[in-house]
C-alpha positions in Angstrom: 0.0 0.0 0.0 1.4 3.3 -1.0 1.8 6.0 1.7 -0.5 8.9 2.1 2.4 11.2 1.1 2.7 9.0 -2.1 -1.0 9.1 -2.7 -1.7 12.8 -2.2 0.9 15.2 -3.2 1.7 17.7 -0.3 0.1 15.6 2.4 1.7 16.2 5.9 2.1 13.5 8.4 2.2 14.1 12.2 6.0 14.0 12.1 6.0 16.6 9.4 3.7 18.9 11.3 5.6 18.5 14.6 8.8 19.6 12.8 7.2 22.2 10.6 9.1 25.6 10.5 7.5 28.9 11.3 7.1 30.2 7.7 5.2 27.1 6.5 3.0 27.0 9.6 2.2 30.7 9.2 1.4 30.4 5.4 -0.8 27.3 6.0 -2.7 28.9 8.9 -3.3 32.1 7.0 -4.5 30.2 4.0 -6.7 27.7 5.6 -7.8 28.9 9.1 -9.0 32.2 10.4 -6.6 34.8 8.8 -7.8 38.0 10.4 -8.0 36.6 14.0 -4.5 35.2 13.5 -3.1 38.5 12.4 -4.9 40.9 14.7 -4.2 38.6 17.6 -0.5 38.9 17.2 0.0 35.1 17.2 3.3 33.5 18.2 4.7 30.2 17.2 5.4 28.1 20.2 7.0 24.8 19.5 7.0 23.7 23.2 4.9 24.1 26.3 5.8 22.7 29.7 4.3 23.7 33.0 4.3 27.5 33.0 6.8 27.9 30.2 6.6 28.3 26.4 9.4 28.0 23.9 9.1 29.8 20.7 10.6 28.9 17.2 13.5 31.2 17.9 14.3 29.5 21.1 13.0 32.2 23.4 11.2 31.3 26.6 8.0 32.8 27.5 6.0 32.8 30.9 2.4 31.7 30.8 0.2 34.0 32.9 -3.1 33.2 30.9 -3.2 29.5 30.9 -5.1 29.3 27.6 -7.8 31.5 29.5 -7.9 29.0 32.3 -7.5 25.6 30.5 -4.1 24.9 31.8 -5.0 24.8 35.5 -2.5 22.0 36.2 0.2 23.3 33.8 0.9 22.7 30.2 1.6 19.2 29.1 1.3 17.9 32.6 3.1 14.6 32.7 0.9 13.1 35.3 -2.3 13.8 33.2 -0.6 12.5 30.2 0.4 9.3 31.7 -3.1 8.7 32.9 -4.4 9.3 29.4 -1.8 6.8 28.2 -3.1 4.3 30.7 -6.6 4.6 29.3 -5.3 4.1 25.8 -3.0 1.2 26.7 -5.8 -0.6 28.5 -7.8 -0.6 25.1 -11.0 0.5 26.9 -14.1 0.9 25.0 -13.9 4.8 24.8 -16.6 5.9 22.5 -20.3 5.1 22.0 -23.5 6.1 23.6 -25.1 2.8 24.3 -22.6 1.1 26.5 -21.4 1.2 30.1 -18.4 3.4 30.5 -16.4 2.7 33.7 -14.1 5.7 33.4 -16.9 8.2 32.8 -19.0 6.6 35.6 -16.0 7.0 37.9 -15.6 10.7 36.9 -19.3 11.3 37.4 -19.1 9.8 40.9 -16.0 12.0 41.8 -17.8 15.1 40.6 -20.6 14.4 42.6 -18.3 14.1 45.6 -16.7 17.4 45.1 -19.9 19.2 43.9 -21.2 22.0 46.0 -22.6 20.4 49.2 -22.1 17.0 47.5 -25.7 17.5 46.2 -25.2 17.8 42.4 -25.2 14.0 41.6 -26.1 13.8 38.0 -23.8 14.7 35.1 -23.8 15.5 31.4 -20.6 15.9 29.3 -19.7 17.9 26.3 -16.6 18.9 24.3 -16.3 22.3 25.6 -18.0 25.2 27.6 -20.3 26.5 24.8 -21.7 22.9 24.1 -22.1 22.5 27.8 -24.2 25.6 28.0 -26.3 24.5 25.1 -27.0 21.1 26.8 -28.0 23.0 29.9 -30.5 25.2 28.0 -32.1 22.0 26.7 -32.0 20.5 30.2 -33.9 23.5 31.5 -36.5 23.5 28.8 -37.3 19.8 29.2 -37.4 20.0 33.0 -39.8 22.8 33.0 -42.1 21.6 30.1 -44.9 21.1 32.5 -44.8 24.8 33.5 -46.1 26.6 30.3 -46.0 30.0 32.0 -42.2 29.5 32.5 -41.3 30.4 28.8 -38.2 32.7 29.3 -34.6 32.5 30.5 -33.0 35.3 32.7 -29.2 36.2 32.4 -26.9 38.9 33.4 -25.8 42.0 31.4 -22.1 41.6 30.5 -22.3 37.7 30.7 -20.3 35.6 28.6 -21.3 31.9 28.1 -19.7 31.0 24.8 -20.1 31.7 21.1 -22.5 29.0 19.8 -26.1 30.2 19.0 -27.7 29.2 22.3 -24.6 30.5 24.2 -24.7 33.9 22.6 -28.4 34.0 23.2 -28.0 33.8 26.9 -24.8 36.0 26.8 -25.2 39.6 27.9 -23.2 41.4 25.2 -24.8 42.4 21.8 -21.3 42.4 20.3 -21.4 38.6 20.1 -25.2 38.4 19.1 -24.6 40.7 16.2 -25.6 39.3 12.9 -27.0 36.2 14.5 -30.6 37.2 14.8 -33.1 35.8 15.1 -31.6 34.0 18.0 -33.3 32.3 21.0 -35.2 35.5 21.6 -36.9 34.4 24.9 -34.0 35.8 27.0 -34.0 38.8 29.2 -31.0 40.3 31.3 -30.7 42.1 34.6 -27.6 44.0 35.9 -25.1 41.7 37.4 -24.8 41.7 41.2 -28.1 43.7 41.7 -30.3 41.5 43.8 -33.2 44.0 43.8 -33.2 44.0 40.1 -33.2 40.2 40.1 -36.1 39.9 42.5 -38.2 42.3 40.5 -37.6 40.2 37.4 -38.2 36.8 39.0 -41.4 38.1 40.6 -43.0 38.2 37.1 -43.1 34.4 37.3 -42.1 33.8 33.7 -38.5 32.5 34.0 -37.5 28.8 34.0 -34.0 29.6 34.9 -31.5 32.2 35.8 -28.0 31.9 34.4 -25.1 33.6 35.9 -21.2 33.5 36.4 -20.2 33.5 40.0 -17.4 35.8 38.8 -18.0 37.3 35.4 -14.8 36.4 33.5 -14.9 38.0 30.0 -17.0 40.8 31.4 -13.8 41.9 33.1 -13.3 39.7 36.2 -16.3 41.3 38.0 -16.5 40.0 41.5 -20.2 40.4 43.1 -20.4 41.8 46.6 -20.3 39.2 49.4 -23.6 37.7 50.0 -24.9 38.2 46.4 -24.8 34.5 45.5 -26.6 33.6 48.7 -29.4 36.1 47.8 -29.6 34.7 44.3 -30.1 31.2 45.7 -32.8 32.4 48.1 -34.6 34.3 45.3 -34.4 31.5 42.8 -35.9 29.2 45.5 -38.7 31.8 46.4 -39.8 32.3 42.8 -39.4 28.7 41.6 -36.6 29.5 39.2 -33.6 27.1 38.4 -30.2 28.6 39.5 -27.7 27.8 36.8 -24.1 28.7 37.6 -21.5 29.0 34.8 -18.2 27.9 36.4 -16.4 27.3 33.1 -13.7 29.9 33.9 -14.1 30.2 37.8 -14.3 26.6 38.6 -11.7 23.8 38.9 -10.0 25.5 42.1 -9.2 28.6 40.0 -10.5 30.9 42.9 -9.1 29.1 45.9 -12.1 26.9 46.2 -13.1 23.9 44.0 -16.1 26.1 42.9 -16.5 29.8 43.1 -20.0 29.3 44.7 -18.2 27.4 47.6 -17.0 30.8 48.9 -20.6 31.3 50.1 -21.5 27.6 50.5 -24.2 28.1 47.9 -25.7 25.0 46.1 -27.1 25.8 42.7 -29.5 23.5 40.7 -27.0 23.2 38.0 -23.3 24.0 37.5 -21.5 24.1 34.2 -17.8 23.2 34.0 -15.1 22.9 31.4 -11.6 24.3 30.8 -9.4 23.2 33.8 -11.1 19.6 33.8 -9.5 18.9 30.5 -6.0 18.7 32.0 -5.1 21.1 29.1 -4.8 18.1 26.8 -8.3 16.9 25.8 -11.3 19.1 24.9 -13.9 18.7 27.8 -16.8 20.2 29.4 -20.2 19.4 30.9 -22.7 20.1 33.6 -23.5 18.6 37.1 -27.0 19.1 38.6 -29.5 17.9 41.1 -31.0 14.6 40.7 -34.4 16.2 40.8 -33.6 18.5 38.0 -32.1 15.8 35.8 -34.9 13.4 36.4 -37.5 16.1 35.5 -35.7 16.5 32.1 -34.5 13.0 31.1 -36.2 10.6 33.6 -38.6 9.0 31.1 -38.3 7.0 27.8 -40.0 9.8 26.1 -37.3 12.3 26.8 -34.0 10.3 27.6 -33.0 10.5 24.1 -33.6 14.2 23.5 -29.9 15.1 24.1 -27.1 12.8 22.9 -23.8 13.5 21.4 -21.2 11.5 19.6 -18.3 12.2 22.1 -20.5 12.2 25.3 -19.2 10.3 28.2 -16.0 9.3 26.3 -13.2 7.6 28.2 -10.3 9.9 27.2 -12.1 13.2 28.4 -13.2 11.4 31.6 -9.6 10.2 32.2 -8.4 13.8 31.9 -11.1 14.9 34.3 -10.3 12.2 36.8 -6.6 12.9 36.6 -7.0 16.7 36.8 -9.0 16.3 40.0 -6.5 13.9 41.5 -3.5 16.2 40.6 -5.3 19.2 42.1 -6.2 17.5 45.3 -2.8 15.8 45.9 -0.8 18.8 45.0 -2.9 21.2 47.2 -3.6 23.4 44.3 -6.9 24.8 45.9 -4.9 26.1 48.8 -2.1 27.3 46.5 -4.6 29.2 44.4 -6.0 31.0 47.5 -2.5 31.8 49.0 -0.8 32.8 45.7 -3.8 34.8 44.5 -4.0 36.7 47.8 -0.4 37.6 47.5 -0.7 38.5 43.8 -3.8 40.7 44.2 -2.2 42.3 47.2 0.9 43.4 45.3 -1.2 44.6 42.4 -3.2 46.8 44.7 0.0 48.3 46.0 0.8 49.2 42.4 -2.7 50.6 42.0 -1.9 52.9 45.0 1.4 53.9 43.4 0.0 54.5 39.9 -3.7 55.7 40.5 -3.8 57.5 37.0 -3.1 54.1 35.2 -4.9 51.4 37.3 -8.6 51.9 38.0 -9.3 48.7 39.9 -7.9 45.4 40.8 -10.3 42.5 41.0 -10.5 38.8 41.6 -10.4 35.8 43.8 -7.5 33.3 44.0 -5.7 33.2 40.6 -8.6 34.7 38.6 -7.4 38.3 38.4 -8.5 41.3 36.4 -7.0 44.7 36.3 -9.0 47.6 34.9 -7.2 50.7 33.5 -8.1 54.1 32.6 -8.4 55.6 29.1 -5.4 56.9 27.3 -5.5 60.6 26.6 -7.2 61.1 23.2 -4.0 62.7 21.6 -2.1 59.4 22.2 -5.0 56.8 21.3 -3.9 56.4 17.6 -0.5 55.1 18.6 -1.3 53.3 21.9 -4.9 52.2 21.9 -7.9 53.3 23.9 -7.0 52.2 27.3 -3.7 51.6 29.2 -4.4 48.0 29.1 -3.3 48.0 25.3 0.3 49.2 25.7 0.8 47.4 29.1 -0.5 44.1 27.5 1.7 44.5 24.4 4.8 45.3 26.4 4.4 42.3 28.7 4.0 40.0 25.7 6.8 41.5 23.4 9.3 42.9 25.8 9.1 40.7 28.8 7.7 37.7 27.1 4.8 37.1 29.5 1.6 35.8 27.9 -1.5 37.7 29.0 -4.6 39.0 27.2 -7.6 41.2 27.6 -11.2 40.1 28.5 -13.5 39.9 25.5 -16.4 42.0 26.9 -14.3 44.9 28.4 -11.1 46.1 26.5 -10.0 48.2 29.5 -9.3 45.0 31.4 -6.6 42.4 31.0 -6.3 39.5 33.3 -4.1 37.0 34.8 -5.1 33.4 34.8 -1.9 31.5 35.1 -1.6 27.7 35.8 -2.2 27.0 39.5 1.3 25.5 39.6 2.8 29.0 39.0 5.6 29.8 41.5 6.1 33.0 43.6 9.3 33.7 41.8 7.2 33.7 38.5 4.6 35.9 40.1 7.3 38.3 41.3 8.9 38.6 37.9 5.5 39.3 36.4 4.9 42.0 38.9 8.3 43.6 38.3 7.8 43.5 34.5 4.2 45.0 35.0 5.5 48.0 36.8 8.2 48.6 34.2 5.3 48.5 31.6 3.3 51.0 33.6 6.4 53.3 33.7 6.9 53.1 30.0 3.2 53.8 29.4 3.6 56.9 31.6 6.7 58.1 29.7 5.0 57.7 26.4 1.6 59.3 27.1 2.6 62.2 29.3 0.7 61.0 32.4 1.9 61.6 35.8 2.3 58.7 38.2 -0.1 60.0 40.8 
C-alpha cells in the first residue's frame, strides 16, 4: 500500500507537522484557518509548552500567565495527566459510543458528585467544551420545565459571557457577540449583574424557568459580586421557583481558591457548568452537574431520555483527563495554592494601584482569577497606543518581557491573569516587576503623571 504522502501530493504526516518551520506554519494557517484573527491577535509560534513556560521557534522562553484562558490549570503538558491518558489508551478501553457502560466516565461522574457544592449535584452530562455544555443546559432547563407553560423565558446577566454558539450567545449579555446572528433564541432577558433587587423584580414576574449567571464574570472583566450576592440569588431562585444555573467554566476547577466559586458562600445551585481546567489542558472537555431532581425532570422518562445525545459524550479519554485533573489538584494542594498565591498577587497589584492611580482603576479577583482595569489613554495618544492603558501594558508584557496575557473579551479596559495553578512565587514576582516597568513605559510615552 502506498503511503499517504505518495497518494496525495503535499500531504503532511504528524511527524511533518511537529517539525514544521514557522514560515510554513504561518502560510498554511493564514490560508486555511482564520486569517484576520491570527493577524490581529499577534499570534506567536510556540514549539514547546511545559508547566508555566513556552518556547518559541527562535528558542526564546515565555511565561504563561493566561493558561489558555484558564484551561492549563495543572500546567501545560502535565506529565501526570498524560500518563493517565496513556493508561486509558493502553488498556484498550471501549472509549466511545452512547449505548454502553463506561467505567471511566461513571467514575468521573461519581467523583464530580463528591466534590460538587454540598455534595448535592449528583447527575452529570458531558460535552466537548464550555459552549456546548451551556447548550446542553439550555435543553435541560427547557425539558425539565415543560410542565410549566408559564415559564417560557430565561433570565441572564448584562455583561455575561457563556460561549459563542447560537444558544450560548443568546444567553450571553453582550450584543457584540449576538450581532448578525438574529433571530436567536429571543426568549431571554437580562438584569444588571450583582443587583439582587433587580433580580427579584424580574423573577417576581413568574415567567422565568432559569437564571443563568457566572459567580465571577470572566470575559465581562473579572467582575466579583459583593459578598452575599450568590446567597441572595439562591434564596430568590428558590422563592420564585426558578432554576439557578451557575457557569463555572472559567471560575471553577480550583481557580478561585475553592473547588467552585460558589463554595465561597456555600451556595448549592440547581445546575453548574464546567469545562476548561477539567481537560487537563490536553483533551477538549466540558459538561454540567445538577441535582437529581432537575435531571430526572428532564430525562427521567423513555420519552425524553434520548432528547440530548452527542457522539463524544461520556468518552473515556475526556473522563480520564477529568479524573486525573481532580487527582492532581487534590494531591498537590492546588486549591490552597490558588488561594494563597492569589491573595499575594492581588495584594501586590493593589499596592501598584496605589502607586499609579492614574493608570490602574481597579484590581479585582479571587484566587488566581485576576483582572486589572485601566483608565483611558488621553485622546492625543490613542492612535498610537490604543484606547486604554491595558493595550500598551499588555503589548509590552508580551513583546518585551515575554509574559503571555490578554484582554477580557467584553471589556477592553481590562486584562487578566489566569496562570496555571502551579505558578511559582518567583514567576509571580517576575510578572509584577515587569508589569511595573510596563506602567512606567506607558507613563513616559503618554505624558501621564504617576499620581
